[in-house]
N, C-alpha and C positions, 0 to 999 in steps of 0.2 A: 387291327394289329399291324404295325409297321414291319417292313422287311428286316430292319435292324433288330427290332425286338423279337422277331421270330428266331433269328440266329443267336440272340442272347439266351434263349431257351435251349436251342440246339447245342450250343457251344460249351462253355465252362471248362474248356481244356481237356475234354474226355475224347480221346481218339478211339476209333473203332466202333462208334455207336451207329446203329441203324435207325434213321429217323424217317418216318413215313408221314407225308403231308397230303391229306386229301383236300386239295385246293378248292374243288368245287363246293364241298359242304362246309369246310371250316372258314372259308373266306367269304363266300357268296350265298351260303344257304343251299338247300337241296336243289339239284338241277331240275327236279320235277315241279318246283314251285310255280304257281300259276302266273307269277309276275314275269316269267320268262316266256315270251310268246314264240311259237314256231315260226311266225312270219318275220321275226327279228333274228333270223338265223345268224349265228356267229357272235352276237353281242356278249353273251356270258363267256363263251370260250375265247373270244378275243381278249377279254380282260384277264382270263386265266393265263392265256399265252403270254401276255405282256408281263404278268406277275412272275411267271416261270422264267422269262428272260431276265427280269430284274433280279430274281432270286439267284440265277446263275452268276450274274455279275457280282452280287454281294457275297455269294458263297465263295467265289474265287478270291475276293479281297479279304474276307473275314475269316474263312475257315480252311480253304483248300491247302494253303501252304503251311498253316499252323498245325492242322490235324490230319493232313494227307487224305482228305475226304474225296468222295466221288458223287456225282449226280447221276442217278439211275431212274428211269421211268419205265412203266409198263402200260401199254395201251391195249384196250379191248377193241376188237374189230371183227367184222364178218369178212369172208372172201367172196368174190363174184366171178362167175364164168359167163361168157356170152350165150344167150339163148340160142343163137344160130351163128353161123360163120360169116355173117354179113359184117361189113365195115361199121355200120351203125351200131350193131349190138356189141361189137368189140369195144367201141368207144364208150358205150353205155356201161359196160363192165368196169372199164378203167376209171370212168367218172365216179361210179358208185364207190370204188375203193378209195378214191381221192376224198370223197365226202366222209366216209366212215373212219379211215385211217390217216389219210394225208392231211386232214383238217388239223390234227395235232402234230403228226410226225414231220410234215413239211416245214412248218415255221421253225422248229428247233433244229432243223438241219440246214435249211436254206434261207431262213429269215422272212418267209412270206407264205401265204396260202397257195395251194395248187392253182395253176392257171385255169383249170376247168371250173373250179369253184368261183374264181373271180369273174370268169366269163358268164357263168349261169346266174349267179346271185347279184352281180353288178354292184350298184351303190349301196345295197342293203348290207353288204359284207364290210365290216370295219377294216380300216387300214392301219398299218404300223408306221410309225415315224422312222426316219433313218436310224436314229439312236436305238429305238426299240428293235428294229430289224437286225442291227449289228449285234445287239445283246442276245438275241435269240439264236443266231447262227452258231451251230456246233456247240450248243450250251449244255449238252448232255454227254456223259461218258459211256452210258450203256442204255440200249433200247430193248425192252422185252415186249413180246406180243402175246396177248391172251386171245386165242382164236379157237372157236369150236365149229362154226357153221359156214357152209358155202351156199350161196343163192345164185339163181340164174338172173341175168339182167337183160332186158329187152328195151330197145330205144323207145322213148315216149316223147310226144310233142309237148312243148311248153304250154302252160296254162296261164290265164290272165286273172282268174278268180280263185280264192281260197288257196293262196300260195303257202306252201309249207316246206319243211326240210326235204320231204320225199319228192315233192313236185319239182324242186330245184335240181334234183339229181338227174331229171330227164330220163328216168328209167323205170320200167315196171319190174318189180322183183318177185320171183316166184320160186317154188320148190318143186321137186319131182312129183310130190303128191298133190300139187295144186293144178288139177287138170284143166281148169279154165284160165290159168295164168292171171288170176286176179292180183291186183297190187296188194302187198302185204303191209300190215301195220307193225310187224315185228314186235308183237307184244311178248316180252320176255317172261311174263308171268305164267305162260302156258308151256306146252312141250314142243311146239312147232319148231322153235329155233334149234332144238337139240337133236332133231331127227330128219334133217333135210339135206344131208351131205350127198352129193351126186355119186352115182355108181360108176366109178372110174377105174380104169386099168392102166398100168404102165406097160409099154411095149418096148423092149430093149433089143439090141443087136440088129437093128434095121439096116437093110442094104441102103447104100447112099442114093439109090435110084427110086426108093419108095417116097411117094408124095403124100400130102394130106388126103387128097381125093382117093388115092390107091388104098390108104389105110382105112378110110371110112367105108369104102365099097367092100373091102375084104372082110371087115368085122360085121358088116351088115348082114352077112350070111347067117349069123347066130343070134340076131336080135335087133331091136330098134336102137340105132346109134343116134344120139343127140348131138354129139360133136366129136371131132377128131382133129388132132394136130401133130404134125411132125416138128420137133424142135429144130431150129435153125441157128447157126452161128450168127450173132448180132451183126447186122449190116451186110449180110451176104445171103446167098440162097443155098449155102452148103449145109447139109444135114448133120446134126449132132449124133445121129445113129439111134435116136430113141424118140418116142412120142407118147401121146395119151389118147385114150378113147373113152367117152362117157356114154353109158347106156341108160335106158329109161327104167330099168328094173334090176334088182339083185339077181333074179333068175337068169336074165340075159348076160349079166356080168359073169356069173359062175359058169354058164355054158361056154362063153368065149374062152375063159381060162382053161377049162378042161379040154376043149377042142383044139386050141391054137398054141398053147405053151409048148415050145420045142417043135412047132410046125414050121415048114419051110415057106418063106415068102420071098420071092424074087431071088432064090438061090442061097438064102441064109436062114438058119434056124433062129426063130425069134423067141424071146423070153416074155411071157405074159403073166403078170401078177397084179394084185390090188394096189392101187396107187395110194 
């Protein structure tokens, strides 16, 4: 089906219509089809991205001004936290988000894949021509996010055999219940994906002198703290006055809330509640 014939179906002068195109299935077949190999990461979605960019251009020329239409997409994704506060794990978490969310969101915003994907996947990741890239940039009017689950990401070394989407991320992904931190297959047919959100609290009204280390040490009195972070003004060391602490269990989280909400930390009463 050509792009123009798609819009001949969409159009017909009817404004206000909501049209949903599942580009993966209606154009290329089901994404789970065996002909799409994990080792060929990006081939299918590169073509989808190019088509989406072209759809954006044709939509603007054929429908936008005549029908006052908008292009809106919703992307499913996981979220990722670093397994530890090391620089390597922080990069692993950022890289995992690039692979799951940035793979789609980055091209339609900036016209190309995230730098972390290009660096890790290399020549196996398809490229956009200049025309395709320009067509993709800012080609959507609304971005929705379908998010349920957070995983921990720990840096993993590159592999030279059996290269897949998950090995390209260079991260081992785990849940709180995954005691041995084994790499996940993220099989969405089971219940694992819906029950592994970290036990995390929001800590507000922090004194400007409170550091991440101070926050972690303070909350460690009530349970096992997996991570803690004081939010900073971007590009500075100035505190935003709030932070987050992640515990290893729901019991530890509840103990921290009951003990420390309205408790004084470095001269200020802090607010503690579930994040």
